[in-house]
CHARMM-style PDB file with segment names, atoms N, HN, CA, C and O in Angstrom:
ATOM      1  N   MET     1      74.241 124.818  92.282  1.00  0.00      PROA
ATOM      2  CA  MET     1      73.799 126.001  92.931  1.00  0.00      PROA
ATOM      3  C   MET     1      72.390 126.348  92.468  1.00  0.00      PROA
ATOM      4  O   MET     1      72.107 126.282  91.271  1.00  0.00      PROA
ATOM      5  N   GLU     2      71.533 126.703  93.355  1.00  0.00      PROA
ATOM      6  HN  GLU     2      71.763 126.757  94.326  1.00  0.00      PROA
ATOM      7  CA  GLU     2      70.155 126.954  93.052  1.00  0.00      PROA
ATOM      8  C   GLU     2      70.002 128.423  92.565  1.00  0.00      PROA
ATOM      9  O   GLU     2      70.589 129.347  93.129  1.00  0.00      PROA
ATOM     10  N   THR     3      69.192 128.596  91.501  1.00  0.00      PROA
ATOM     11  HN  THR     3      68.715 127.846  91.044  1.00  0.00      PROA
ATOM     12  CA  THR     3      68.979 129.962  90.999  1.00  0.00      PROA
ATOM     13  C   THR     3      67.969 130.669  91.894  1.00  0.00      PROA
ATOM     14  O   THR     3      67.044 130.035  92.401  1.00  0.00      PROA
ATOM     15  N   PRO     4      68.133 131.955  92.090  1.00  0.00      PROA
ATOM     16  CA  PRO     4      67.218 132.702  92.921  1.00  0.00      PROA
ATOM     17  C   PRO     4      65.848 132.837  92.223  1.00  0.00      PROA
ATOM     18  O   PRO     4      65.780 132.863  90.994  1.00  0.00      PROA
ATOM     19  N   PRO     5      64.801 132.918  92.980  1.00  0.00      PROA
ATOM     20  CA  PRO     5      63.465 133.058  92.360  1.00  0.00      PROA
ATOM     21  C   PRO     5      63.349 134.401  91.621  1.00  0.00      PROA
ATOM     22  O   PRO     5      63.883 135.415  92.070  1.00  0.00      PROA
ATOM     23  N   THR     6      62.662 134.387  90.516  1.00  0.00      PROA
ATOM     24  HN  THR     6      62.228 133.563  90.151  1.00  0.00      PROA
ATOM     25  CA  THR     6      62.493 135.605  89.704  1.00  0.00      PROA
ATOM     26  C   THR     6      61.013 135.936  89.512  1.00  0.00      PROA
ATOM     27  O   THR     6      60.151 135.057  89.526  1.00  0.00      PROA
ATOM     28  N   ILE     7      60.755 137.199  89.337  1.00  0.00      PROA
ATOM     29  HN  ILE     7      61.455 137.913  89.326  1.00  0.00      PROA
ATOM     30  CA  ILE     7      59.416 137.700  89.024  1.00  0.00      PROA
ATOM     31  C   ILE     7      59.572 138.590  87.837  1.00  0.00      PROA
ATOM     32  O   ILE     7      60.280 139.595  87.888  1.00  0.00      PROA
ATOM     33  N   PHE     8      58.894 138.219  86.731  1.00  0.00      PROA
ATOM     34  HN  PHE     8      58.318 137.403  86.689  1.00  0.00      PROA
ATOM     35  CA  PHE     8      59.017 138.977  85.484  1.00  0.00      PROA
ATOM     36  C   PHE     8      60.454 139.146  85.009  1.00  0.00      PROA
ATOM     37  O   PHE     8      60.797 140.175  84.428  1.00  0.00      PROA
ATOM     38  N   GLY     9      61.288 138.157  85.247  1.00  0.00      PROA
ATOM     39  HN  GLY     9      61.010 137.321  85.719  1.00  0.00      PROA
ATOM     40  CA  GLY     9      62.675 138.186  84.833  1.00  0.00      PROA
ATOM     41  C   GLY     9      63.596 138.954  85.759  1.00  0.00      PROA
ATOM     42  O   GLY     9      64.775 139.132  85.454  1.00  0.00      PROA
ATOM     43  N   LEU    10      63.080 139.404  86.870  1.00  0.00      PROA
ATOM     44  HN  LEU    10      62.122 139.259  87.118  1.00  0.00      PROA
ATOM     45  CA  LEU    10      63.871 140.152  87.841  1.00  0.00      PROA
ATOM     46  C   LEU    10      63.990 139.364  89.127  1.00  0.00      PROA
ATOM     47  O   LEU    10      63.105 138.575  89.458  1.00  0.00      PROA
ATOM     48  N   THR    11      65.063 139.566  89.847  1.00  0.00      PROA
ATOM     49  HN  THR    11      65.782 140.207  89.578  1.00  0.00      PROA
ATOM     50  CA  THR    11      65.156 138.921  91.144  1.00  0.00      PROA
ATOM     51  C   THR    11      64.105 139.585  92.076  1.00  0.00      PROA
ATOM     52  O   THR    11      63.557 140.645  91.771  1.00  0.00      PROA
ATOM     53  N   VAL    12      63.859 138.933  93.191  1.00  0.00      PROA
ATOM     54  HN  VAL    12      64.304 138.072  93.438  1.00  0.00      PROA
ATOM     55  CA  VAL    12      62.860 139.476  94.120  1.00  0.00      PROA
ATOM     56  C   VAL    12      63.271 140.888  94.628  1.00  0.00      PROA
ATOM     57  O   VAL    12      62.431 141.782  94.737  1.00  0.00      PROA
ATOM     58  N   ALA    13      64.536 141.060  94.925  1.00  0.00      PROA
ATOM     59  HN  ALA    13      65.218 140.334  94.837  1.00  0.00      PROA
ATOM     60  CA  ALA    13      65.043 142.332  95.453  1.00  0.00      PROA
ATOM     61  C   ALA    13      64.898 143.440  94.419  1.00  0.00      PROA
ATOM     62  O   ALA    13      64.497 144.556  94.749  1.00  0.00      PROA
ATOM     63  N   GLU    14      65.226 143.128  93.162  1.00  0.00      PROA
ATOM     64  HN  GLU    14      65.551 142.221  92.894  1.00  0.00      PROA
ATOM     65  CA  GLU    14      65.077 144.101  92.062  1.00  0.00      PROA
ATOM     66  C   GLU    14      63.626 144.486  91.865  1.00  0.00      PROA
ATOM     67  O   GLU    14      63.301 145.663  91.708  1.00  0.00      PROA
ATOM     68  N   PHE    15      62.745 143.476  91.873  1.00  0.00      PROA
ATOM     69  HN  PHE    15      63.009 142.520  92.001  1.00  0.00      PROA
ATOM     70  CA  PHE    15      61.319 143.720  91.715  1.00  0.00      PROA
ATOM     71  C   PHE    15      60.766 144.580  92.818  1.00  0.00      PROA
ATOM     72  O   PHE    15      59.963 145.482  92.577  1.00  0.00      PROA
ATOM     73  N   GLU    16      61.207 144.292  94.059  1.00  0.00      PROA
ATOM     74  HN  GLU    16      61.859 143.560  94.255  1.00  0.00      PROA
ATOM     75  CA  GLU    16      60.725 145.096  95.210  1.00  0.00      PROA
ATOM     76  C   GLU    16      61.171 146.514  95.127  1.00  0.00      PROA
ATOM     77  O   GLU    16      60.406 147.432  95.426  1.00  0.00      PROA
ATOM     78  N   ALA    17      62.438 146.720  94.713  1.00  0.00      PROA
ATOM     79  HN  ALA    17      63.059 145.975  94.470  1.00  0.00      PROA
ATOM     80  CA  ALA    17      62.977 148.091  94.620  1.00  0.00      PROA
ATOM     81  C   ALA    17      62.212 148.888  93.558  1.00  0.00      PROA
ATOM     82  O   ALA    17      61.851 150.041  93.795  1.00  0.00      PROA
ATOM     83  N   ILE    18      61.964 148.285  92.394  1.00  0.00      PROA
ATOM     84  HN  ILE    18      62.258 147.349  92.202  1.00  0.00      PROA
ATOM     85  CA  ILE    18      61.214 148.983  91.317  1.00  0.00      PROA
ATOM     86  C   ILE    18      59.796 149.254  91.738  1.00  0.00      PROA
ATOM     87  O   ILE    18      59.281 150.355  91.543  1.00  0.00      PROA
ATOM     88  N   SER    19      59.139 148.222  92.334  1.00  0.00      PROA
ATOM     89  HN  SER    19      59.557 147.328  92.493  1.00  0.00      PROA
ATOM     90  CA  SER    19      57.728 148.329  92.740  1.00  0.00      PROA
ATOM     91  C   SER    19      57.568 149.409  93.795  1.00  0.00      PROA
ATOM     92  O   SER    19      56.596 150.163  93.765  1.00  0.00      PROA
ATOM     93  N   LEU    20      58.519 149.494  94.736  1.00  0.00      PROA
ATOM     94  HN  LEU    20      59.308 148.881  94.760  1.00  0.00      PROA
ATOM     95  CA  LEU    20      58.440 150.508  95.804  1.00  0.00      PROA
ATOM     96  C   LEU    20      58.466 151.908  95.188  1.00  0.00      PROA
ATOM     97  O   LEU    20      57.649 152.758  95.540  1.00  0.00      PROA
ATOM     98  N   LYS    21      59.398 152.143  94.277  1.00  0.00      PROA
ATOM     99  HN  LYS    21      60.062 151.452  93.991  1.00  0.00      PROA
ATOM    100  CA  LYS    21      59.525 153.447  93.684  1.00  0.00      PROA
ATOM    101  C   LYS    21      58.294 153.837  92.855  1.00  0.00      PROA
ATOM    102  O   LYS    21      57.792 154.957  92.950  1.00  0.00      PROA
ATOM    103  N   VAL    22      57.822 152.881  92.040  1.00  0.00      PROA
ATOM    104  HN  VAL    22      58.230 151.972  91.963  1.00  0.00      PROA
ATOM    105  CA  VAL    22      56.679 153.177  91.172  1.00  0.00      PROA
ATOM    106  C   VAL    22      55.415 153.365  91.981  1.00  0.00      PROA
ATOM    107  O   VAL    22      54.691 154.339  91.773  1.00  0.00      PROA
ATOM    108  N   LEU    23      55.127 152.447  92.909  1.00  0.00      PROA
ATOM    109  HN  LEU    23      55.714 151.655  93.078  1.00  0.00      PROA
ATOM    110  CA  LEU    23      53.896 152.512  93.652  1.00  0.00      PROA
ATOM    111  C   LEU    23      53.882 153.640  94.661  1.00  0.00      PROA
ATOM    112  O   LEU    23      52.835 154.239  94.903  1.00  0.00      PROA
ATOM    113  N   LEU    24      55.023 153.938  95.251  1.00  0.00      PROA
ATOM    114  HN  LEU    24      55.874 153.451  95.054  1.00  0.00      PROA
ATOM    115  CA  LEU    24      55.077 155.096  96.181  1.00  0.00      PROA
ATOM    116  C   LEU    24      54.852 156.413  95.426  1.00  0.00      PROA
ATOM    117  O   LEU    24      54.175 157.313  95.923  1.00  0.00      PROA
ATOM    118  N   THR    25      55.434 156.515  94.201  1.00  0.00      PROA
ATOM    119  HN  THR    25      55.984 155.784  93.797  1.00  0.00      PROA
ATOM    120  CA  THR    25      55.224 157.668  93.391  1.00  0.00      PROA
ATOM    121  C   THR    25      53.734 157.807  93.037  1.00  0.00      PROA
ATOM    122  O   THR    25      53.182 158.905  93.102  1.00  0.00      PROA
ATOM    123  N   ALA    26      53.101 156.719  92.672  1.00  0.00      PROA
ATOM    124  HN  ALA    26      53.549 155.826  92.619  1.00  0.00      PROA
ATOM    125  CA  ALA    26      51.662 156.729  92.376  1.00  0.00      PROA
ATOM    126  C   ALA    26      50.846 157.145  93.608  1.00  0.00      PROA
ATOM    127  O   ALA    26      49.875 157.891  93.478  1.00  0.00      PROA
ATOM    128  N   LEU    27      51.226 156.676  94.790  1.00  0.00      PROA
ATOM    129  HN  LEU    27      52.014 156.070  94.896  1.00  0.00      PROA
ATOM    130  CA  LEU    27      50.525 157.037  95.992  1.00  0.00      PROA
ATOM    131  C   LEU    27      50.662 158.544  96.307  1.00  0.00      PROA
ATOM    132  O   LEU    27      49.710 159.201  96.726  1.00  0.00      PROA
ATOM    133  N   ILE    28      51.829 159.034  96.096  1.00  0.00      PROA
ATOM    134  HN  ILE    28      52.603 158.500  95.756  1.00  0.00      PROA
ATOM    135  CA  ILE    28      52.080 160.495  96.368  1.00  0.00      PROA
ATOM    136  C   ILE    28      51.268 161.317  95.347  1.00  0.00      PROA
ATOM    137  O   ILE    28      50.671 162.324  95.729  1.00  0.00      PROA
ATOM    138  N   LEU    29      51.229 160.932  94.104  1.00  0.00      PROA
ATOM    139  HN  LEU    29      51.714 160.114  93.794  1.00  0.00      PROA
ATOM    140  CA  LEU    29      50.406 161.654  93.121  1.00  0.00      PROA
ATOM    141  C   LEU    29      48.937 161.584  93.439  1.00  0.00      PROA
ATOM    142  O   LEU    29      48.206 162.556  93.244  1.00  0.00      PROA
ATOM    143  N   TYR    30      48.499 160.450  93.926  1.00  0.00      PROA
ATOM    144  HN  TYR    30      49.093 159.661  94.084  1.00  0.00      PROA
ATOM    145  CA  TYR    30      47.103 160.284  94.365  1.00  0.00      PROA
ATOM    146  C   TYR    30      46.776 161.182  95.545  1.00  0.00      PROA
ATOM    147  O   TYR    30      45.702 161.780  95.608  1.00  0.00      PROA
ATOM    148  N   MET    31      47.725 161.272  96.488  1.00  0.00      PROA
ATOM    149  HN  MET    31      48.598 160.786  96.437  1.00  0.00      PROA
ATOM    150  CA  MET    31      47.530 162.155  97.651  1.00  0.00      PROA
ATOM    151  C   MET    31      47.475 163.609  97.205  1.00  0.00      PROA
ATOM    152  O   MET    31      46.673 164.376  97.740  1.00  0.00      PROA
ATOM    153  N   LEU    32      48.298 164.013  96.247  1.00  0.00      PROA
ATOM    154  HN  LEU    32      48.949 163.390  95.813  1.00  0.00      PROA
ATOM    155  CA  LEU    32      48.241 165.378  95.702  1.00  0.00      PROA
ATOM    156  C   LEU    32      46.864 165.661  95.051  1.00  0.00      PROA
ATOM    157  O   LEU    32      46.309 166.753  95.171  1.00  0.00      PROA
ATOM    158  N   PHE    33      46.345 164.636  94.364  1.00  0.00      PROA
ATOM    159  HN  PHE    33      46.796 163.749  94.267  1.00  0.00      PROA
ATOM    160  CA  PHE    33      45.010 164.780  93.778  1.00  0.00      PROA
ATOM    161  C   PHE    33      43.954 164.980  94.876  1.00  0.00      PROA
ATOM    162  O   PHE    33      43.067 165.825  94.754  1.00  0.00      PROA
ATOM    163  N   ILE    34      44.068 164.196  95.937  1.00  0.00      PROA
ATOM    164  HN  ILE    34      44.789 163.509  96.036  1.00  0.00      PROA
ATOM    165  CA  ILE    34      43.131 164.304  97.054  1.00  0.00      PROA
ATOM    166  C   ILE    34      43.190 165.666  97.706  1.00  0.00      PROA
ATOM    167  O   ILE    34      42.151 166.256  98.004  1.00  0.00      PROA
ATOM    168  N   ILE    35      44.394 166.179  97.933  1.00  0.00      PROA
ATOM    169  HN  ILE    35      45.238 165.700  97.690  1.00  0.00      PROA
ATOM    170  CA  ILE    35      44.555 167.498  98.535  1.00  0.00      PROA
ATOM    171  C   ILE    35      43.950 168.559  97.650  1.00  0.00      PROA
ATOM    172  O   ILE    35      43.252 169.451  98.132  1.00  0.00      PROA
ATOM    173  N   GLY    36      44.218 168.468  96.319  1.00  0.00      PROA
ATOM    174  HN  GLY    36      44.784 167.743  95.928  1.00  0.00      PROA
ATOM    175  CA  GLY    36      43.625 169.449  95.363  1.00  0.00      PROA
ATOM    176  C   GLY    36      42.110 169.367  95.336  1.00  0.00      PROA
ATOM    177  O   GLY    36      41.435 170.395  95.278  1.00  0.00      PROA
ATOM    178  N   ASN    37      41.566 168.151  95.379  1.00  0.00      PROA
ATOM    179  HN  ASN    37      42.115 167.316  95.426  1.00  0.00      PROA
ATOM    180  CA  ASN    37      40.139 168.005  95.377  1.00  0.00      PROA
ATOM    181  C   ASN    37      39.506 168.551  96.671  1.00  0.00      PROA
ATOM    182  O   ASN    37      38.434 169.155  96.644  1.00  0.00      PROA
ATOM    183  N   LEU    38      40.190 168.327  97.794  1.00  0.00      PROA
ATOM    184  HN  LEU    38      41.061 167.836  97.816  1.00  0.00      PROA
ATOM    185  CA  LEU    38      39.730 168.880  99.074  1.00  0.00      PROA
ATOM    186  C   LEU    38      39.699 170.375  98.994  1.00  0.00      PROA
ATOM    187  O   LEU    38      38.726 170.987  99.434  1.00  0.00      PROA
ATOM    188  N   ALA    39      40.742 171.005  98.442  1.00  0.00      PROA
ATOM    189  HN  ALA    39      41.533 170.508  98.086  1.00  0.00      PROA
ATOM    190  CA  ALA    39      40.815 172.448  98.329  1.00  0.00      PROA
ATOM    191  C   ALA    39      39.700 172.957  97.422  1.00  0.00      PROA
ATOM    192  O   ALA    39      39.093 173.990  97.704  1.00  0.00      PROA
ATOM    193  N   TRP    40      39.431 172.243  96.344  1.00  0.00      PROA
ATOM    194  HN  TRP    40      39.925 171.404  96.115  1.00  0.00      PROA
ATOM    195  CA  TRP    40      38.420 172.690  95.385  1.00  0.00      PROA
ATOM    196  C   TRP    40      37.017 172.594  96.011  1.00  0.00      PROA
ATOM    197  O   TRP    40      36.210 173.516  95.893  1.00  0.00      PROA
ATOM    198  N   LYS    41      36.745 171.470  96.674  1.00  0.00      PROA
ATOM    199  HN  LYS    41      37.400 170.721  96.770  1.00  0.00      PROA
ATOM    200  CA  LYS    41      35.371 171.270  97.205  1.00  0.00      PROA
ATOM    201  C   LYS    41      35.082 172.159  98.399  1.00  0.00      PROA
ATOM    202  O   LYS    41      33.937 172.528  98.659  1.00  0.00      PROA
ATOM    203  N   SER    42      36.165 172.502  99.137  1.00  0.00      PROA
ATOM    204  HN  SER    42      37.095 172.203  98.926  1.00  0.00      PROA
ATOM    205  CA  SER    42      35.964 173.380 100.293  1.00  0.00      PROA
ATOM    206  C   SER    42      36.016 174.833  99.909  1.00  0.00      PROA
ATOM    207  O   SER    42      35.821 175.696 100.765  1.00  0.00      PROA
ATOM    208  N   LYS    43      36.278 175.144  98.622  1.00  0.00      PROA
ATOM    209  HN  LYS    43      36.436 174.443  97.927  1.00  0.00      PROA
ATOM    210  CA  LYS    43      36.395 176.509  98.138  1.00  0.00      PROA
ATOM    211  C   LYS    43      37.389 177.287  99.006  1.00  0.00      PROA
ATOM    212  O   LYS    43      37.070 178.347  99.544  1.00  0.00      PROA
ATOM    213  N   ALA    44      38.585 176.742  99.127  1.00  0.00      PROA
ATOM    214  HN  ALA    44      38.844 175.881  98.690  1.00  0.00      PROA
ATOM    215  CA  ALA    44      39.586 177.278 100.010  1.00  0.00      PROA
ATOM    216  C   ALA    44      40.231 178.573  99.462  1.00  0.00      PROA
ATOM    217  O   ALA    44      40.831 179.325 100.230  1.00  0.00      PROA
ATOM    218  N   GLY    45      40.117 178.837  98.166  1.00  0.00      PROA
ATOM    219  HN  GLY    45      39.629 178.226  97.541  1.00  0.00      PROA
ATOM    220  CA  GLY    45      40.815 180.013  97.603  1.00  0.00      PROA
ATOM    221  C   GLY    45      42.275 179.701  97.419  1.00  0.00      PROA
ATOM    222  O   GLY    45      42.769 178.635  97.788  1.00  0.00      PROA
ATOM    223  N   LYS    46      42.961 180.685  96.826  1.00  0.00      PROA
ATOM    224  HN  LYS    46      42.561 181.551  96.526  1.00  0.00      PROA
ATOM    225  CA  LYS    46      44.378 180.496  96.494  1.00  0.00      PROA
ATOM    226  C   LYS    46      45.221 180.301  97.746  1.00  0.00      PROA
ATOM    227  O   LYS    46      46.041 179.386  97.828  1.00  0.00      PROA
ATOM    228  N   TYR    47      45.001 181.190  98.728  1.00  0.00      PROA
ATOM    229  HN  TYR    47      44.335 181.933  98.661  1.00  0.00      PROA
ATOM    230  CA  TYR    47      45.847 181.152  99.908  1.00  0.00      PROA
ATOM    231  C   TYR    47      45.579 179.897 100.710  1.00  0.00      PROA
ATOM    232  O   TYR    47      46.517 179.272 101.204  1.00  0.00      PROA
ATOM    233  N   GLY    48      44.325 179.513 100.852  1.00  0.00      PROA
ATOM    234  HN  GLY    48      43.562 180.021 100.451  1.00  0.00      PROA
ATOM    235  CA  GLY    48      43.966 178.307 101.584  1.00  0.00      PROA
ATOM    236  C   GLY    48      44.479 177.032 100.873  1.00  0.00      PROA
ATOM    237  O   GLY    48      44.897 176.068 101.514  1.00  0.00      PROA
ATOM    238  N   THR    49      44.431 177.068  99.532  1.00  0.00      PROA
ATOM    239  HN  THR    49      44.091 177.851  99.012  1.00  0.00      PROA
ATOM    240  CA  THR    49      44.934 175.921  98.779  1.00  0.00      PROA
ATOM    241  C   THR    49      46.445 175.750  98.977  1.00  0.00      PROA
ATOM    242  O   THR    49      46.931 174.633  99.149  1.00  0.00      PROA
ATOM    243  N   VAL    50      47.161 176.835  98.952  1.00  0.00      PROA
ATOM    244  HN  VAL    50      46.767 177.743  98.812  1.00  0.00      PROA
ATOM    245  CA  VAL    50      48.622 176.785  99.204  1.00  0.00      PROA
ATOM    246  C   VAL    50      48.875 176.191 100.555  1.00  0.00      PROA
ATOM    247  O   VAL    50      49.731 175.315 100.673  1.00  0.00      PROA
ATOM    248  N   TRP    51      48.178 176.615 101.583  1.00  0.00      PROA
ATOM    249  HN  TRP    51      47.482 177.326 101.487  1.00  0.00      PROA
ATOM    250  CA  TRP    51      48.368 176.103 102.932  1.00  0.00      PROA
ATOM    251  C   TRP    51      47.962 174.658 103.086  1.00  0.00      PROA
ATOM    252  O   TRP    51      48.571 173.921 103.861  1.00  0.00      PROA
ATOM    253  N   LEU    52      46.908 174.227 102.336  1.00  0.00      PROA
ATOM    254  HN  LEU    52      46.413 174.826 101.706  1.00  0.00      PROA
ATOM    255  CA  LEU    52      46.559 172.839 102.376  1.00  0.00      PROA
ATOM    256  C   LEU    52      47.671 171.984 101.785  1.00  0.00      PROA
ATOM    257  O   LEU    52      48.023 170.944 102.343  1.00  0.00      PROA
ATOM    258  N   PHE    53      48.226 172.421 100.655  1.00  0.00      PROA
ATOM    259  HN  PHE    53      47.940 173.265 100.202  1.00  0.00      PROA
ATOM    260  CA  PHE    53      49.318 171.634 100.048  1.00  0.00      PROA
ATOM    261  C   PHE    53      50.575 171.660 100.927  1.00  0.00      PROA
ATOM    262  O   PHE    53      51.279 170.655 101.026  1.00  0.00      PROA
ATOM    263  N   VAL    54      50.859 172.792 101.559  1.00  0.00      PROA
ATOM    264  HN  VAL    54      50.288 173.609 101.478  1.00  0.00      PROA
ATOM    265  CA  VAL    54      52.037 172.866 102.414  1.00  0.00      PROA
ATOM    266  C   VAL    54      51.855 171.989 103.623  1.00  0.00      PROA
ATOM    267  O   VAL    54      52.728 171.177 103.931  1.00  0.00      PROA
ATOM    268  N   ALA    55      50.736 172.129 104.323  1.00  0.00      PROA
ATOM    269  HN  ALA    55      50.027 172.788 104.073  1.00  0.00      PROA
ATOM    270  CA  ALA    55      50.535 171.399 105.588  1.00  0.00      PROA
ATOM    271  C   ALA    55      50.388 169.918 105.364  1.00  0.00      PROA
ATOM    272  O   ALA    55      50.981 169.113 106.082  1.00  0.00      PROA
ATOM    273  N   LEU    56      49.596 169.550 104.368  1.00  0.00      PROA
ATOM    274  HN  LEU    56      49.114 170.204 103.785  1.00  0.00      PROA
ATOM    275  CA  LEU    56      49.381 168.102 104.130  1.00  0.00      PROA
ATOM    276  C   LEU    56      50.488 167.466 103.293  1.00  0.00      PROA
ATOM    277  O   LEU    56      50.687 166.252 103.331  1.00  0.00      PROA
ATOM    278  N   GLY    57      51.187 168.278 102.556  1.00  0.00      PROA
ATOM    279  HN  GLY    57      51.025 169.265 102.526  1.00  0.00      PROA
ATOM    280  CA  GLY    57      52.233 167.751 101.713  1.00  0.00      PROA
ATOM    281  C   GLY    57      53.561 167.532 102.419  1.00  0.00      PROA
ATOM    282  O   GLY    57      54.401 166.774 101.933  1.00  0.00      PROA
ATOM    283  N   VAL    58      53.761 168.181 103.552  1.00  0.00      PROA
ATOM    284  HN  VAL    58      53.078 168.797 103.946  1.00  0.00      PROA
ATOM    285  CA  VAL    58      54.971 167.980 104.295  1.00  0.00      PROA
ATOM    286  C   VAL    58      55.189 166.515 104.760  1.00  0.00      PROA
ATOM    287  O   VAL    58      56.315 166.045 104.925  1.00  0.00      PROA
ATOM    288  N   GLY    59      54.070 165.844 104.954  1.00  0.00      PROA
ATOM    289  HN  GLY    59      53.155 166.226 104.820  1.00  0.00      PROA
ATOM    290  CA  GLY    59      54.150 164.451 105.413  1.00  0.00      PROA
ATOM    291  C   GLY    59      54.883 163.549 104.438  1.00  0.00      PROA
ATOM    292  O   GLY    59      55.680 162.708 104.856  1.00  0.00      PROA
ATOM    293  N   PHE    60      54.628 163.709 103.141  1.00  0.00      PROA
ATOM    294  HN  PHE    60      53.981 164.392 102.801  1.00  0.00      PROA
ATOM    295  CA  PHE    60      55.330 162.833 102.174  1.00  0.00      PROA
ATOM    296  C   PHE    60      56.542 163.480 101.557  1.00  0.00      PROA
ATOM    297  O   PHE    60      57.239 162.870 100.746  1.00  0.00      PROA
ATOM    298  N   LEU    61      56.798 164.729 101.945  1.00  0.00      PROA
ATOM    299  HN  LEU    61      56.232 165.224 102.605  1.00  0.00      PROA
ATOM    300  CA  LEU    61      58.007 165.394 101.446  1.00  0.00      PROA
ATOM    301  C   LEU    61      59.272 164.686 101.930  1.00  0.00      PROA
ATOM    302  O   LEU    61      60.289 164.677 101.236  1.00  0.00      PROA
ATOM    303  N   GLY    62      59.203 164.091 103.127  1.00  0.00      PROA
ATOM    304  HN  GLY    62      58.376 164.098 103.690  1.00  0.00      PROA
ATOM    305  CA  GLY    62      60.328 163.300 103.650  1.00  0.00      PROA
ATOM    306  C   GLY    62      60.667 162.121 102.806  1.00  0.00      PROA
ATOM    307  O   GLY    62      61.845 161.802 102.646  1.00  0.00      PROA
ATOM    308  N   PHE    63      59.660 161.441 102.244  1.00  0.00      PROA
ATOM    309  HN  PHE    63      58.703 161.701 102.374  1.00  0.00      PROA
ATOM    310  CA  PHE    63      59.891 160.319 101.378  1.00  0.00      PROA
ATOM    311  C   PHE    63      60.640 160.709 100.104  1.00  0.00      PROA
ATOM    312  O   PHE    63      61.472 159.956  99.598  1.00  0.00      PROA
ATOM    313  N   VAL    64      60.317 161.927  99.591  1.00  0.00      PROA
ATOM    314  HN  VAL    64      59.641 162.538 100.002  1.00  0.00      PROA
ATOM    315  CA  VAL    64      61.007 162.424  98.406  1.00  0.00      PROA
ATOM    316  C   VAL    64      62.403 162.929  98.740  1.00  0.00      PROA
ATOM    317  O   VAL    64      63.328 162.769  97.943  1.00  0.00      PROA
ATOM    318  N   ALA    65      62.562 163.527  99.894  1.00  0.00      PROA
ATOM    319  HN  ALA    65      61.811 163.657 100.542  1.00  0.00      PROA
ATOM    320  CA  ALA    65      63.837 164.155 100.274  1.00  0.00      PROA
ATOM    321  C   ALA    65      64.899 163.092 100.685  1.00  0.00      PROA
ATOM    322  O   ALA    65      66.094 163.288 100.467  1.00  0.00      PROA
ATOM    323  N   LYS    66      64.445 161.989 101.272  1.00  0.00      PROA
ATOM    324  HN  LYS    66      63.474 161.830 101.450  1.00  0.00      PROA
ATOM    325  CA  LYS    66      65.387 160.998 101.787  1.00  0.00      PROA
ATOM    326  C   LYS    66      66.369 160.468 100.743  1.00  0.00      PROA
ATOM    327  O   LYS    66      67.571 160.477 101.006  1.00  0.00      PROA
ATOM    328  N   PRO    67      65.916 160.004  99.566  1.00  0.00      PROA
ATOM    329  CA  PRO    67      66.878 159.542  98.550  1.00  0.00      PROA
ATOM    330  C   PRO    67      67.805 160.660  98.078  1.00  0.00      PROA
ATOM    331  O   PRO    67      68.980 160.424  97.795  1.00  0.00      PROA
ATOM    332  N   LEU    68      67.278 161.862  97.997  1.00  0.00      PROA
ATOM    333  HN  LEU    68      66.324 162.054  98.227  1.00  0.00      PROA
ATOM    334  CA  LEU    68      68.101 162.996  97.515  1.00  0.00      PROA
ATOM    335  C   LEU    68      69.197 163.284  98.537  1.00  0.00      PROA
ATOM    336  O   LEU    68      70.342 163.517  98.150  1.00  0.00      PROA
ATOM    337  N   ILE    69      68.879 163.274  99.823  1.00  0.00      PROA
ATOM    338  HN  ILE    69      67.949 163.085 100.138  1.00  0.00      PROA
ATOM    339  CA  ILE    69      69.842 163.541 100.898  1.00  0.00      PROA
ATOM    340  C   ILE    69      70.889 162.402 100.884  1.00  0.00      PROA
ATOM    341  O   ILE    69      72.089 162.661 100.976  1.00  0.00      PROA
ATOM    342  N   GLN    70      70.424 161.149 100.768  1.00  0.00      PROA
ATOM    343  HN  GLN    70      69.449 160.940 100.693  1.00  0.00      PROA
ATOM    344  CA  GLN    70      71.346 160.030 100.731  1.00  0.00      PROA
ATOM    345  C   GLN    70      72.316 160.124  99.592  1.00  0.00      PROA
ATOM    346  O   GLN    70      73.507 159.856  99.754  1.00  0.00      PROA
ATOM    347  N   ARG    71      71.807 160.511  98.416  1.00  0.00      PROA
ATOM    348  HN  ARG    71      70.840 160.729  98.284  1.00  0.00      PROA
ATOM    349  CA  ARG    71      72.685 160.625  97.239  1.00  0.00      PROA
ATOM    350  C   ARG    71      73.687 161.767  97.454  1.00  0.00      PROA
ATOM    351  O   ARG    71      74.862 161.635  97.110  1.00  0.00      PROA
ATOM    352  N   PHE    72      73.225 162.879  98.020  1.00  0.00      PROA
ATOM    353  HN  PHE    72      72.271 162.986  98.300  1.00  0.00      PROA
ATOM    354  CA  PHE    72      74.097 164.029  98.227  1.00  0.00      PROA
ATOM    355  C   PHE    72      75.178 163.681  99.207  1.00  0.00      PROA
ATOM    356  O   PHE    72      76.323 164.084  99.002  1.00  0.00      PROA
ATOM    357  N   LEU    73      74.877 162.937 100.289  1.00  0.00      PROA
ATOM    358  HN  LEU    73      73.947 162.610 100.456  1.00  0.00      PROA
ATOM    359  CA  LEU    73      75.879 162.584 101.262  1.00  0.00      PROA
ATOM    360  C   LEU    73      76.660 161.284 100.900  1.00  0.00      PROA
ATOM    361  O   LEU    73      77.621 160.917 101.575  1.00  0.00      PROA
ATOM    362  N   GLY    74      76.223 160.620  99.839  1.00  0.00      PROA
ATOM    363  HN  GLY    74      75.442 160.919  99.290  1.00  0.00      PROA
ATOM    364  CA  GLY    74      76.918 159.425  99.393  1.00  0.00      PROA
ATOM    365  C   GLY    74      76.680 158.235 100.296  1.00  0.00      PROA
ATOM    366  O   GLY    74      77.594 157.433 100.487  1.00  0.00      PROA
ATOM    367  N   ILE    75      75.479 158.083 100.867  1.00  0.00      PROA
ATOM    368  HN  ILE    75      74.737 158.735 100.711  1.00  0.00      PROA
ATOM    369  CA  ILE    75      75.158 157.006 101.814  1.00  0.00      PROA
ATOM    370  C   ILE    75      74.261 156.004 101.118  1.00  0.00      PROA
ATOM    371  O   ILE    75      73.241 155.665 101.718  1.00  0.00      PROA
ATOM    372  N   GLU    76      74.504 155.512  99.982  1.00  0.00      PROA
ATOM    373  HN  GLU    76      75.333 155.787  99.494  1.00  0.00      PROA
ATOM    374  CA  GLU    76      73.597 154.573  99.340  1.00  0.00      PROA
ATOM    375  C   GLU    76      73.998 153.228  99.678  1.00  0.00      PROA
ATOM    376  OT1 GLU    76      73.366 152.266  99.240  1.00  0.00      PROA
TER     377      GLU     76
END
């Protein structure tokens, strides 16, 4: 029987799952930085900054909510 290919001692599926979580988290943090920088450079004020984070942050909120909803409903 042939052994499955490994990357850094992990199977390809395990490596992809870990990479997706780590890199997607990094991307979301980078997007938060971009939104904060946009608010700071545009001098949006407190109210405008909150709305920038709400309006632009809703897009990736689904990526964060999906695993939580799946775990709550037991659909993993």
